[in-house]
Structure formats: C-alpha cells, structure tokens
N, C-alpha and C positions, 0 to 999 in steps of 0.2 A: 714170397707168395707170387704165384703166376698171375699174369694179367687177367686171364679168364676167371680164375678163382676170385680175384678181387672184384671183378664185374658181377659175379653171382652174389657175392656178399652185399655189394651195393644195391643190387636188385632186391634182395631179401629185405634189407632195411627200408628201401623205398616202399615196398609192399606193406611192411609193418606200420610205417608212418601213414600210409593210406588208410589203414584201419583206424588209427588214432584221429586223423583229420576228419574222417567220415563221422566218427563219434562226436567230436567237438562241433561239427556242423549241425548234427542233430540237437546237441545241447544249446546251440545258438538260437534255436527256434526261428529258423529262416533269417538268420543274421540280424535278429532284433535284440540280442543280448551281447554287449560289447566284449566281455572277457572271452567267451568261447569263440566269438567271431574272429578276434585277433589271433587266438591260438590256431584256428583253422587256417588262416592266411599264412602264418609262419610255418606250420606243418606242411601245408601244400608246397610252399617254396622249397623246403628241405627235401620233401618226398620227390618232387620233380627234378631237383638237382641231382639226387642220387640216381634217379631213372636215366637222366641224360648221361651221367658218368657210365652207367652200365651199357648204354647204347653205343658208346665208343668202341666196345669190344664185342658185345653180343648181337646177334641178328635182331633187328627191330621188331619183327613179327613175334618171335619167340619171347623176347624181353617184355613186350607189351602184354602179351597173353598171360605170362607168369605174374607180372605186376598186378594186373587187374584181377587175376584169379586169387592171389594172396589177399588182396583187398576185399574181394567179394566173399570169400570163405570166412575170413576174420570178422567182417562186418556182420554177417549172418549170425555168427557165434556171439559177438558182443551184443547184438540186438536182442538175442534170446536171453542172455544173462543179465544185461543191465536194463533193458527196456521192456521186458516181458513180451517180446514179439513171438508170435507162434512159430514153432519148429515142428512141422508135420513130418510124417514118415517120408512123403514125397520130397520135401525140401531137404531132409537129411540124405536121401538117396542121391539127389542131384548135386548137392554140395560134395558128397563123397566122390561122385563121378568127376567133378571138377578138380578135386584134389589129385585124383589118379592121373588126370590129364596133365596137370602141372608137373607132377613128379616125372611122368613120361617124357614131357618136353625137355626137362632138365637132363634126363638120361640120354636122350638122342641128340642133344645139341652139344657140339664140340668140334672145334676146328673149322666151322663154317665161316664164310666171309660175312662180315657185318654189313 
C-alpha cells in the first residue's frame, strides 16, 4: 500500500473516532460520568494519534479540514439518530455541502508537499 493511501486511511479512521469520542463526551454529561469520560479520553488519544500519522504524509490544512469535516458530518448524524437533535432542511443542505467539500479536497490532493 502506498504511503499516501495509508495516510488517507489513517485520516478516515481518525475522523470516525472523532465521531465516537464526541458521542461519548455527550454521554459523559460534561465529564461528570466516569465511564464515558474515560472512553472520551482514550478515543481522543487514538484519534489524534491517527491524525498525527496522516499529517506525516498529507498537507496539514487538507488533513485537518477532512478530519474535522468527517467528525462534524458524523456527529450531526449521530446527534439526530441517538439524541433526537433537530435536523432541519438547512442543516441537511449545509452538511451535504460540507461532504462535497471533503470529497473534493480528497480528489484534488495528491503529490503535494506536506
């Protein structure tokens, strides 16, 4: 597997872990419940470790935007599904726009210096 492909896979998993740690942070109720608080800390460390690995190869700006975008989109979806958070037409439009931007960045990033 190429170094760049490995970096994108690391970035994808870092973003997915961001969704999970954001969810456990919500479940911790402001770090007042021990179990979810501990999971949040562990998942944060793993997520940022994978992000750091991706940064070794990918441009930092692109990597960070994709990382936070995956987390933002996923957290909005999880919030709607698990916590009954409102998902208005505007929110769906903006999340879709964000997803298109993330996919676009992935498509145009390649062979750039990190």
